[in-house]
VOLUM-939905 format. One record per residue (C-alpha): x, y, z; chain; residue in one letter; residue number from 1. Coordinates in nm, 4 decimals. Example, Ala and Ser with C-alpha at 12.3 -4.5 7.8 and 13.67 -1.06 7.14 Angstrom:
// residues 2
{{1.2300 -0.4500 0.7800} A A 1}
{{1.3670 -0.1060 0.7140} A S 2}
//
This chain:
// residues 506
{{13.7614 13.3556 10.0710} A X 1}
{{13.5498 13.2574 9.7492} A X 2}
{{13.7472 12.9415 9.6414} A X 3}
{{13.6489 12.6292 9.8257} A X 4}
{{13.8852 12.3602 9.6837} A X 5}
{{14.2168 12.3231 9.4870} A X 6}
{{14.4060 12.0214 9.3764} A X 7}
{{14.6493 11.9306 9.1247} A X 8}
{{14.6061 11.6162 8.8898} A X 9}
{{14.7243 11.4545 8.5610} A X 10}
{{15.1053 11.5263 8.5960} A X 11}
{{15.1387 11.5178 8.2104} A X 12}
{{14.8877 11.7881 8.1580} A X 13}
{{14.6873 11.8623 7.8422} A X 14}
{{14.8377 11.8543 7.5011} A X 15}
{{15.0747 12.1456 7.4546} A X 16}
{{15.1280 12.3324 7.1458} A X 17}
{{15.4197 12.2041 6.9386} A X 18}
{{15.6848 12.4554 6.9041} A X 19}
{{15.7329 12.6174 6.5438} A X 20}
{{16.0595 12.4479 6.4023} A X 21}
{{16.0543 12.6731 6.0828} A X 22}
{{16.3185 12.9416 6.0832} A X 23}
{{16.2206 13.3073 5.9962} A X 24}
{{16.4028 13.2835 5.6598} A X 25}
{{16.1971 12.9696 5.5806} A X 26}
{{15.8890 13.1188 5.6594} A X 27}
{{15.9866 13.4156 5.4509} A X 28}
{{16.0646 13.2116 5.1548} A X 29}
{{15.7365 13.0132 5.1837} A X 30}
{{15.5518 13.3212 5.2142} A X 31}
{{15.7219 13.4800 4.9087} A X 32}
{{15.6609 13.1594 4.7035} A X 33}
{{15.2913 13.1512 4.8034} A X 34}
{{15.2263 13.5017 4.7237} A X 35}
{{15.0242 13.5614 5.0159} A X 36}
{{14.9131 13.1983 5.0584} A X 37}
{{15.0461 13.1924 5.3997} A X 38}
{{14.8090 13.4731 5.5190} A X 39}
{{14.5157 13.2676 5.3947} A X 40}
{{14.6266 12.9514 5.5722} A X 41}
{{14.6675 13.1640 5.8943} A X 42}
{{14.3189 13.3079 5.8501} A X 43}
{{14.1795 12.9752 5.7982} A X 44}
{{14.3524 12.8479 6.1042} A X 45}
{{14.2173 13.1086 6.3042} A X 46}
{{13.8573 13.0538 6.1752} A X 47}
{{13.9056 12.6595 6.2545} A X 48}
{{14.0512 12.7520 6.6048} A X 49}
{{13.7363 12.9731 6.6593} A X 50}
{{13.5049 12.7205 6.5327} A X 51}
{{13.6533 12.4479 6.7911} A X 52}
{{13.6367 12.6654 7.0702} A X 53}
{{13.2934 12.7817 7.0106} A X 54}
{{13.1672 12.4137 6.9582} A X 55}
{{13.2902 12.3017 7.2889} A X 56}
{{13.0565 12.1783 7.5553} A X 57}
{{13.2719 12.3188 7.8372} A X 58}
{{13.3451 12.7057 7.8828} A X 59}
{{13.6983 12.7892 7.8022} A X 60}
{{13.9225 13.1120 7.8543} A X 61}
{{14.2919 13.1533 7.7936} A X 62}
{{14.5430 13.4074 7.9508} A X 63}
{{14.8636 13.5184 7.8197} A X 64}
{{15.1790 13.5337 8.0504} A X 65}
{{15.0602 13.8906 8.1781} A X 66}
{{14.7249 13.7672 8.2796} A X 67}
{{14.5547 13.9318 7.9458} A X 68}
{{14.2493 13.7193 7.8491} A X 69}
{{14.3253 13.5891 7.4844} A X 70}
{{14.0322 13.3561 7.4162} A X 71}
{{13.6719 13.3200 7.5182} A X 72}
{{13.4209 13.0821 7.3859} A X 73}
{{13.0483 13.0785 7.3401} A X 74}
{{12.9977 12.8485 7.6575} A X 75}
{{13.1844 13.1005 7.8752} A X 76}
{{12.9465 13.3539 7.7467} A X 77}
{{12.6431 13.1417 7.8152} A X 78}
{{12.7519 13.0821 8.1832} A X 79}
{{12.8704 13.4297 8.2655} A X 80}
{{12.6807 13.6526 8.0041} A X 81}
{{13.0090 13.8252 7.8940} A X 82}
{{13.0610 13.8101 7.5131} A X 83}
{{13.4033 13.7323 7.3614} A X 84}
{{13.4248 14.1000 7.2500} A X 85}
{{13.3660 14.2173 7.6211} A X 86}
{{13.5970 13.9699 7.7711} A X 87}
{{13.9058 13.9484 7.5317} A X 88}
{{14.1839 14.1974 7.6237} A X 89}
{{14.0715 14.2402 7.9708} A X 90}
{{14.3460 14.2190 8.2509} A X 91}
{{14.2224 13.8993 8.4540} A X 92}
{{13.8701 13.8936 8.6061} A X 93}
{{13.9139 14.2019 8.8403} A X 94}
{{13.6396 14.4381 8.8300} A X 95}
{{13.4003 14.2626 8.6062} A X 96}
{{13.3865 13.8831 8.6513} A X 97}
{{13.4960 13.8516 9.0273} A X 98}
{{13.4485 14.0672 9.3335} A X 99}
{{13.7311 14.2960 9.4069} A X 100}
{{13.8039 14.1439 9.7394} A X 101}
{{13.8701 13.8047 9.5672} A X 102}
{{14.0368 13.9247 9.2418} A X 103}
{{14.4045 13.8954 9.3579} A X 104}
{{14.3554 13.5562 9.5034} A X 105}
{{14.1648 13.4297 9.2052} A X 106}
{{14.4126 13.5815 8.9578} A X 107}
{{14.7128 13.4487 9.1613} A X 108}
{{14.5739 13.0878 9.1701} A X 109}
{{14.5023 13.0750 8.7889} A X 110}
{{14.8260 13.2180 8.6894} A X 111}
{{15.0222 13.0056 8.9529} A X 112}
{{14.9646 12.7002 8.7246} A X 113}
{{15.1751 12.8445 8.4655} A X 114}
{{15.4823 12.7409 8.6523} A X 115}
{{15.3200 12.4099 8.7766} A X 116}
{{15.3328 12.0877 8.5789} A X 117}
{{15.0126 11.9026 8.5234} A X 118}
{{14.6426 12.0138 8.5649} A X 119}
{{14.4910 12.2139 8.8502} A X 120}
{{14.1178 12.2127 8.9764} A X 121}
{{13.9925 12.4929 9.1692} A X 122}
{{13.6548 12.6210 9.2431} A X 123}
{{13.5699 12.9966 9.2213} A X 124}
{{13.2573 13.2220 9.2737} A X 125}
{{13.2486 13.4439 8.9553} A X 126}
{{13.0202 13.7249 8.8660} A X 127}
{{12.7485 13.7033 8.5901} A X 128}
{{12.7009 14.0075 8.3676} A X 129}
{{12.3554 14.0525 8.5422} A X 130}
{{12.5219 14.0704 8.8753} A X 131}
{{12.4297 13.7295 8.9841} A X 132}
{{12.7037 13.4828 9.1301} A X 133}
{{12.7890 13.1352 9.0000} A X 134}
{{13.0195 12.8782 9.1520} A X 135}
{{13.2314 12.7261 8.8803} A X 136}
{{13.4880 12.4443 8.8928} A X 137}
{{13.7840 12.5111 8.6653} A X 138}
{{14.0611 12.2791 8.5176} A X 139}
{{14.3618 12.4799 8.4362} A X 140}
{{14.7024 12.4132 8.2828} A X 141}
{{14.9916 12.6231 8.1811} A X 142}
{{15.1230 12.6917 7.8196} A X 143}
{{15.4737 12.7187 7.6974} A X 144}
{{15.6120 12.8945 7.4080} A X 145}
{{15.8421 12.7703 7.1420} A X 146}
{{16.1339 12.8550 7.3461} A X 147}
{{15.9914 12.6410 7.6412} A X 148}
{{15.9239 12.9394 7.8499} A X 149}
{{15.5770 12.9920 8.0288} A X 150}
{{15.3479 13.1731 7.7712} A X 151}
{{15.0029 13.1799 7.9556} A X 152}
{{14.7364 12.9707 8.1070} A X 153}
{{14.4057 12.8090 7.9561} A X 154}
{{14.1109 12.7109 8.1770} A X 155}
{{13.8075 12.5011 8.1113} A X 156}
{{13.5302 12.5698 8.3367} A X 157}
{{13.1587 12.4906 8.4263} A X 158}
{{12.8989 12.5368 8.6894} A X 159}
{{12.9570 12.3311 8.9762} A X 160}
{{12.6072 12.1903 9.0048} A X 161}
{{12.6343 12.0715 8.6465} A X 162}
{{12.9453 11.8772 8.7350} A X 163}
{{12.7934 11.7455 9.0427} A X 164}
{{12.4793 11.6361 8.8485} A X 165}
{{12.7253 11.4588 8.6129} A X 166}
{{12.9011 11.2745 8.8996} A X 167}
{{12.5824 11.1762 9.0498} A X 168}
{{12.4708 11.0304 8.7164} A X 169}
{{12.7867 10.8375 8.6902} A X 170}
{{12.7620 10.7279 9.0490} A X 171}
{{12.3916 10.6194 8.9881} A X 172}
{{12.5089 10.4214 8.6789} A X 173}
{{12.7893 10.2447 8.8893} A X 174}
{{12.5528 10.1632 9.1699} A X 175}
{{12.2832 10.0170 8.9457} A X 176}
{{12.5359 9.7980 8.7642} A X 177}
{{12.7105 9.6952 9.0775} A X 178}
{{12.4714 9.5297 9.3008} A X 179}
{{12.1201 9.6850 9.3105} A X 180}
{{11.8301 9.5126 9.4748} A X 181}
{{11.6623 9.4685 9.1258} A X 182}
{{11.7571 9.3766 8.7896} A X 183}
{{11.8908 9.6281 8.5501} A X 184}
{{11.9603 9.5159 8.1799} A X 185}
{{12.0368 9.7461 7.9003} A X 186}
{{11.9131 9.6018 7.5555} A X 187}
{{12.0183 9.7211 7.2252} A X 188}
{{11.7800 9.7874 6.9173} A X 189}
{{11.8197 9.4106 6.8137} A X 190}
{{11.7064 9.3034 7.1726} A X 191}
{{12.0406 9.1727 7.2833} A X 192}
{{12.1441 9.2516 7.6339} A X 193}
{{12.4489 9.4704 7.6483} A X 194}
{{12.4920 9.5543 8.0149} A X 195}
{{12.3501 9.3376 8.2904} A X 196}
{{12.3912 9.3805 8.6513} A X 197}
{{12.4437 9.1020 8.9006} A X 198}
{{12.0834 9.0652 9.0236} A X 199}
{{11.9738 9.0402 8.6674} A X 200}
{{12.2224 8.7881 8.5736} A X 201}
{{12.1245 8.5579 8.8673} A X 202}
{{11.7605 8.5754 8.7822} A X 203}
{{11.8530 8.4789 8.4255} A X 204}
{{12.0514 8.1895 8.5535} A X 205}
{{12.3652 8.2839 8.3794} A X 206}
{{12.6959 8.4806 8.4567} A X 207}
{{12.6932 8.8651 8.3768} A X 208}
{{12.9429 8.8148 8.0900} A X 209}
{{12.7583 8.5120 7.9236} A X 210}
{{12.4405 8.6868 7.8995} A X 211}
{{12.5618 8.9955 7.6839} A X 212}
{{12.4854 8.9596 7.3062} A X 213}
{{12.2762 8.6472 7.3228} A X 214}
{{11.9038 8.6574 7.2076} A X 215}
{{11.6402 8.6640 7.4903} A X 216}
{{11.5034 8.3452 7.3472} A X 217}
{{11.8188 8.1664 7.4676} A X 218}
{{11.7839 8.3061 7.8211} A X 219}
{{11.3987 8.3018 7.8877} A X 220}
{{11.2076 7.9512 7.8074} A X 221}
{{10.8614 8.0728 7.8143} A X 222}
{{10.7222 8.4228 7.8017} A X 223}
{{11.0015 8.5610 7.5779} A X 224}
{{10.7308 8.6662 7.3080} A X 225}
{{10.5625 8.8872 7.5812} A X 226}
{{10.8936 9.0354 7.6915} A X 227}
{{10.9951 9.1101 7.3278} A X 228}
{{10.6763 9.2662 7.2555} A X 229}
{{10.6985 9.5037 7.5659} A X 230}
{{11.0632 9.5751 7.4285} A X 231}
{{10.9374 9.6496 7.1012} A X 232}
{{10.6674 9.8876 7.2168} A X 233}
{{10.9000 10.0900 7.4043} A X 234}
{{11.1380 10.1449 7.1007} A X 235}
{{10.8491 10.2345 6.9081} A X 236}
{{10.6313 10.4460 7.1288} A X 237}
{{10.8185 10.5115 7.4652} A X 238}
{{10.7941 10.3869 7.8055} A X 239}
{{10.4674 10.2580 7.9485} A X 240}
{{10.2779 10.4637 8.2154} A X 241}
{{10.3112 10.1838 8.4848} A X 242}
{{10.4968 9.8863 8.5711} A X 243}
{{10.4118 9.5464 8.3843} A X 244}
{{10.4052 9.1970 8.5367} A X 245}
{{10.5515 8.9485 8.3060} A X 246}
{{10.5375 8.5597 8.3865} A X 247}
{{10.8347 8.3792 8.2419} A X 248}
{{11.0238 8.0442 8.2658} A X 249}
{{11.4095 8.0601 8.2914} A X 250}
{{11.6608 7.7954 8.3195} A X 251}
{{11.7809 7.6482 8.6644} A X 252}
{{12.0217 7.3904 8.7743} A X 253}
{{11.7072 7.1747 8.8838} A X 254}
{{11.5123 7.2490 8.5514} A X 255}
{{11.2670 7.5267 8.4620} A X 256}
{{11.1527 7.7812 8.7061} A X 257}
{{10.8377 7.9855 8.6583} A X 258}
{{10.8919 8.3418 8.7790} A X 259}
{{10.6993 8.6705 8.7860} A X 260}
{{10.8833 8.9864 8.7147} A X 261}
{{10.7497 9.3299 8.7860} A X 262}
{{10.8916 9.5366 8.4977} A X 263}
{{10.9679 9.8870 8.4239} A X 264}
{{11.1043 10.0189 8.0949} A X 265}
{{11.2916 10.3251 7.9581} A X 266}
{{11.3732 10.4189 7.5870} A X 267}
{{11.7146 10.5325 7.5756} A X 268}
{{11.7878 10.7902 7.3164} A X 269}
{{12.1222 10.9636 7.2177} A X 270}
{{12.1543 11.3225 7.3865} A X 271}
{{12.3949 11.4139 7.0976} A X 272}
{{12.1604 11.3574 6.7959} A X 273}
{{11.9563 11.6415 6.6749} A X 274}
{{11.6490 11.4294 6.6880} A X 275}
{{11.6117 11.1420 6.9362} A X 276}
{{11.7798 10.8237 6.8064} A X 277}
{{11.6903 10.4969 7.0148} A X 278}
{{11.9833 10.3448 7.1519} A X 279}
{{11.7951 10.0636 7.3232} A X 280}
{{11.5897 10.0081 7.6163} A X 281}
{{11.6591 10.0210 7.9781} A X 282}
{{11.4699 9.7340 8.1480} A X 283}
{{11.4485 9.7147 8.5235} A X 284}
{{11.2832 9.4283 8.7041} A X 285}
{{11.2336 9.2658 9.0535} A X 286}
{{11.1245 8.9166 9.1211} A X 287}
{{10.7905 8.9225 9.2880} A X 288}
{{10.6989 8.5547 9.2436} A X 289}
{{10.6654 8.4753 9.6230} A X 290}
{{10.4360 8.7741 9.6825} A X 291}
{{10.2436 8.6978 9.3881} A X 292}
{{10.1809 8.3466 9.4700} A X 293}
{{10.1002 8.4263 9.8102} A X 294}
{{9.8331 8.6878 9.7038} A X 295}
{{9.6930 8.4443 9.4584} A X 296}
{{9.6634 8.1792 9.7384} A X 297}
{{9.4868 8.4286 9.9625} A X 298}
{{9.2460 8.5268 9.6879} A X 299}
{{9.1716 8.1485 9.6283} A X 300}
{{9.1241 8.0836 10.0032} A X 301}
{{8.8850 8.3943 10.0116} A X 302}
{{8.6808 8.2715 9.7408} A X 303}
{{8.6451 7.9212 9.8499} A X 304}
{{8.5375 8.0274 10.2038} A X 305}
{{8.2842 8.2526 10.0308} A X 306}
{{8.1520 7.9649 9.8159} A X 307}
{{8.1265 7.7413 10.1176} A X 308}
{{7.9467 8.0111 10.3003} A X 309}
{{7.6921 8.0727 10.0147} A X 310}
{{7.6569 7.6843 9.9651} A X 311}
{{7.5444 7.6449 10.3259} A X 312}
{{7.2794 7.9310 10.2998} A X 313}
{{7.1487 7.7687 9.9828} A X 314}
{{7.1443 7.4237 10.1147} A X 315}
{{6.9601 7.5357 10.4245} A X 316}
{{6.6729 7.6368 10.2089} A X 317}
{{6.6471 7.2756 10.0419} A X 318}
{{6.3658 7.0539 10.1783} A X 319}
{{6.5329 6.7428 10.0242} A X 320}
{{6.8539 6.6467 10.1683} A X 321}
{{6.9724 6.5154 9.8335} A X 322}
{{6.9131 6.8420 9.6594} A X 323}
{{7.1168 6.9954 9.9363} A X 324}
{{7.4035 6.7613 9.8581} A X 325}
{{7.4073 6.8668 9.4912} A X 326}
{{7.3936 7.2159 9.5839} A X 327}
{{7.7147 7.1939 9.7811} A X 328}
{{7.8699 7.0270 9.4901} A X 329}
{{7.7716 7.2791 9.2497} A X 330}
{{7.9012 7.5752 9.4501} A X 331}
{{8.2282 7.3848 9.5056} A X 332}
{{8.2807 7.3360 9.1143} A X 333}
{{8.3182 7.7043 9.0472} A X 334}
{{8.6824 7.7726 8.9655} A X 335}
{{8.7646 7.4268 9.1119} A X 336}
{{8.6753 7.1514 8.8700} A X 337}
{{8.4885 7.0936 8.5516} A X 338}
{{8.2919 6.7605 8.6584} A X 339}
{{8.1807 6.6183 8.9698} A X 340}
{{8.0448 6.2745 9.0622} A X 341}
{{7.8794 6.1028 9.3679} A X 342}
{{7.9038 5.7387 9.4022} A X 343}
{{7.7395 5.5704 9.7231} A X 344}
{{7.8212 5.2338 9.8788} A X 345}
{{7.5829 4.9593 9.7421} A X 346}
{{7.3663 4.7727 9.9916} A X 347}
{{7.5420 4.4856 10.1680} A X 348}
{{7.4586 4.1499 10.0395} A X 349}
{{7.1781 3.9801 10.2251} A X 350}
{{7.3579 3.6528 10.2756} A X 351}
{{7.6342 3.8376 10.4795} A X 352}
{{7.9149 3.7126 10.2636} A X 353}
{{8.2148 3.9234 10.2251} A X 354}
{{8.2322 4.1116 9.9132} A X 355}
{{8.4506 4.3917 9.7696} A X 356}
{{8.3198 4.7387 9.7888} A X 357}
{{8.0747 4.8344 9.5087} A X 358}
{{7.9697 5.2058 9.4455} A X 359}
{{7.6561 5.3137 9.2692} A X 360}
{{7.6405 5.6514 9.0837} A X 361}
{{7.3643 5.8693 9.2432} A X 362}
{{7.4545 6.2029 9.1131} A X 363}
{{7.6787 6.3867 8.8462} A X 364}
{{7.7271 6.6989 8.6554} A X 365}
{{7.6536 6.7023 8.2567} A X 366}
{{7.9161 6.5358 8.0632} A X 367}
{{7.9872 6.5619 7.6999} A X 368}
{{8.0965 6.9092 7.6679} A X 369}
{{7.7728 7.0257 7.8570} A X 370}
{{7.7608 7.2407 8.1833} A X 371}
{{7.5116 7.2754 8.4218} A X 372}
{{7.4029 7.1910 8.7968} A X 373}
{{7.4463 6.8354 8.9162} A X 374}
{{7.1397 6.6134 8.8670} A X 375}
{{7.0525 6.2758 9.0220} A X 376}
{{7.1020 5.9593 8.8422} A X 377}
{{6.8562 5.6578 8.8208} A X 378}
{{7.0692 5.3476 8.8041} A X 379}
{{6.8405 5.0874 8.9796} A X 380}
{{7.1073 5.0099 9.2103} A X 381}
{{7.3566 4.8708 8.9462} A X 382}
{{7.7243 4.9387 9.0684} A X 383}
{{7.9488 5.1250 8.8415} A X 384}
{{8.1879 4.9128 8.6485} A X 385}
{{8.5111 5.0305 8.8323} A X 386}
{{8.8494 4.8385 8.7467} A X 387}
{{9.0579 4.7040 9.0269} A X 388}
{{9.2821 4.9705 9.1629} A X 389}
{{9.0510 5.2406 9.0610} A X 390}
{{9.1121 5.5742 9.2386} A X 391}
{{8.7663 5.5745 9.3851} A X 392}
{{8.8082 5.2293 9.5266} A X 393}
{{9.1621 5.3198 9.6485} A X 394}
{{8.9997 5.6120 9.8349} A X 395}
{{8.7545 5.3808 9.9955} A X 396}
{{9.0423 5.1463 10.1148} A X 397}
{{9.2612 5.4222 10.2514} A X 398}
{{8.9797 5.6193 10.3902} A X 399}
{{9.1473 5.9401 10.2488} A X 400}
{{9.1774 6.1543 9.9347} A X 401}
{{9.3563 6.0271 9.6038} A X 402}
{{9.4789 6.2246 9.3321} A X 403}
{{9.5235 6.0955 8.9878} A X 404}
{{9.6365 6.2259 8.6377} A X 405}
{{9.6500 6.0804 8.2890} A X 406}
{{9.9810 5.9821 8.1567} A X 407}
{{10.1172 6.2079 7.9002} A X 408}
{{9.9653 6.5085 8.0503} A X 409}
{{10.1724 6.8152 8.1136} A X 410}
{{10.4742 6.8117 8.3267} A X 411}
{{10.2758 7.0048 8.6008} A X 412}
{{10.0178 6.7184 8.5723} A X 413}
{{10.2706 6.4576 8.5904} A X 414}
{{10.4290 6.6130 8.9185} A X 415}
{{10.0747 6.6026 9.0542} A X 416}
{{9.9565 6.2886 8.9235} A X 417}
{{10.0296 6.0928 9.2243} A X 418}
{{9.7717 5.9828 9.4638} A X 419}
{{9.7426 6.1545 9.8052} A X 420}
{{9.5968 5.9768 10.0897} A X 421}
{{9.5194 6.2346 10.3627} A X 422}
{{9.7824 6.4612 10.2276} A X 423}
{{10.0217 6.1803 10.1348} A X 424}
{{10.1458 6.0464 9.8184} A X 425}
{{10.0746 5.7213 9.6174} A X 426}
{{10.0160 5.6591 9.2440} A X 427}
{{9.6809 5.5987 9.1050} A X 428}
{{9.6910 5.6644 8.7273} A X 429}
{{10.0374 5.5512 8.6304} A X 430}
{{9.9570 5.1815 8.6220} A X 431}
{{9.7509 5.1976 8.2820} A X 432}
{{10.0619 5.3095 8.0728} A X 433}
{{10.0893 5.5729 7.8140} A X 434}
{{9.7369 5.6006 7.6729} A X 435}
{{9.5406 5.8908 7.5387} A X 436}
{{9.3461 6.0995 7.7924} A X 437}
{{8.9950 6.0044 7.6436} A X 438}
{{9.0899 5.6372 7.6691} A X 439}
{{9.2113 5.6813 8.0222} A X 440}
{{8.9045 5.8616 8.1328} A X 441}
{{8.6713 5.6360 7.9592} A X 442}
{{8.8363 5.3292 8.1129} A X 443}
{{8.7633 5.4825 8.4679} A X 444}
{{8.4009 5.5537 8.3890} A X 445}
{{8.4509 5.9200 8.3765} A X 446}
{{8.3748 6.1812 8.1100} A X 447}
{{8.6198 6.1653 7.8141} A X 448}
{{8.7782 6.5215 7.8406} A X 449}
{{8.8818 6.4468 8.2178} A X 450}
{{9.2608 6.4419 8.2558} A X 451}
{{9.2953 6.5089 8.6549} A X 452}
{{9.0841 6.3429 8.9104} A X 453}
{{9.0419 6.3887 9.2861} A X 454}
{{8.8716 6.1343 9.4840} A X 455}
{{8.7439 6.1986 9.8626} A X 456}
{{8.5529 5.9820 10.0797} A X 457}
{{8.1990 6.0615 10.2271} A X 458}
{{8.2421 6.0076 10.6019} A X 459}
{{7.9423 6.0550 10.8420} A X 460}
{{7.8870 5.9228 11.1899} A X 461}
{{8.2007 5.7038 11.1756} A X 462}
{{8.0825 5.5450 10.8332} A X 463}
{{8.2094 5.5709 10.4879} A X 464}
{{7.9132 5.6367 10.2665} A X 465}
{{8.0833 5.6669 9.9296} A X 466}
{{8.3126 5.8642 9.7221} A X 467}
{{8.2931 6.2200 9.5535} A X 468}
{{8.5138 6.2408 9.2526} A X 469}
{{8.6168 6.5878 9.1158} A X 470}
{{8.7469 6.5991 8.7550} A X 471}
{{8.9404 6.8509 8.5722} A X 472}
{{9.0068 6.8958 8.1889} A X 473}
{{9.3330 6.9387 8.0068} A X 474}
{{9.3205 7.3276 8.0467} A X 475}
{{9.3520 7.3020 8.4109} A X 476}
{{9.6431 7.2023 8.6040} A X 477}
{{9.6457 6.8951 8.8154} A X 478}
{{9.4978 6.8770 9.1716} A X 479}
{{9.7442 6.9733 9.4590} A X 480}
{{9.7208 6.8937 9.8383} A X 481}
{{9.5435 7.2337 9.9083} A X 482}
{{9.2876 7.1159 9.6545} A X 483}
{{9.2552 6.7996 9.8393} A X 484}
{{9.1957 6.9777 10.1644} A X 485}
{{8.9337 7.1866 10.0189} A X 486}
{{8.7510 6.8891 9.8516} A X 487}
{{8.7439 6.7114 10.1804} A X 488}
{{8.5972 7.0081 10.3437} A X 489}
{{8.3019 7.0027 10.0814} A X 490}
{{8.2769 6.6295 10.1032} A X 491}
{{8.1975 6.6702 10.4801} A X 492}
{{7.9141 6.8827 10.4137} A X 493}
{{7.7823 6.6578 10.1210} A X 494}
{{7.8177 6.3589 10.3496} A X 495}
{{7.6027 6.4959 10.6165} A X 496}
{{7.3298 6.5883 10.3740} A X 497}
{{7.3485 6.2455 10.2235} A X 498}
{{7.3535 6.0669 10.5394} A X 499}
{{7.0214 6.2624 10.6495} A X 500}
{{6.8756 6.1652 10.3147} A X 501}
{{6.9318 5.7985 10.3881} A X 502}
{{6.7945 5.8317 10.7302} A X 503}
{{6.4982 5.9932 10.6107} A X 504}
{{6.4349 5.7239 10.3460} A X 505}
{{6.4571 5.4433 10.6020} A X 506}
//
């Protein structure tokens, strides 16, 4: 049996033709009065009906009450290959559009709908004019004449695979906008969201309904310029060849969140226009912040380990231990800090009286906007004029690392502007009040462009030899705990070289 499915739907059925309420005498009078105008209207109506049928996207054929084909449009001709001249007037599909063994059943099922209310859906295997077979899905409904009696059947049909493709597309759209594992946003030509799925709404920090129609600048705090530029590019030139990673900041209950979205874009064009007319952009993205940060951290650790290895190889070739200490410092600065200082503990007083710790500058990197390797400093043993509570002195007192940032720096700097002693937190820079960065740095005997500082203690043979200070400018983020761990690792190597230098000088 060629039929694979049959069901009845839509009890109301399609719109049925209205009965002609005009009497024969009335029609005759009208025709006589018009002098042939009724025939012209009938001809125009037939032409309009033919144009409507031929313009349909679905194939359509109609049968009279005896099963004779009365209408056949161009889409039916495209699917089966038979023209309207070849199809109209034939008694059903037997002998030309269906196999002989299936003809009676197909005809019976098509004509049965004439006495059944509603619409009936069937699937048949029909024959093309070239002899090939095609599985079609039909929607058939009965027609009634002016007297209310069955007058025929009309049937709209299409290839089953085209219908399945349509259903798949609809199902895909529903799945994407239901709860997909990535964000999907449809943006119109004005760059306003028109459809948003659940993932995207959560990523934007709003509900699905509240996002619609709002400018992207209200949803994305930072990075909206890059996002809008990408959307404009897609509207003008089409989708990019690969995914793009966009860093943005979005609203969150606890403040702003910095996120990385791996995004893909598709230009949406109307399939009904003769020329592609952009309807907007389909934007799909996935939050890859965690994996991106993990990759960056791995790259950072790999680079720092490589720098320490290279520093050790270079320091081993230095005859002067003091030169070896500055070599360690120079390798550590790459990608880590802008300046570095080495302060050693001054010699103890000869009278043995207790005195506060005094530090003498012995090496530093060029300041005043210059760059270059660390150089030794000749101070004649004069201590640096560090104020009470200076981060370097705090590091000596606590025997651990201390972080500090200038007040008025960025939010990230403020968050990292607390001191950390061996990984713990304490404040080193907030006591000075809201002053400008140059004044804050100069008051602490640091280069004027310094905004963030990290002080670590030089420890060797159970003694504190001094302090190494790493400094960053305003273009860099504040020091964090992983930075303190790396700085302490560097300081251990510097301390060993300085201890050897002191032993040799003795």
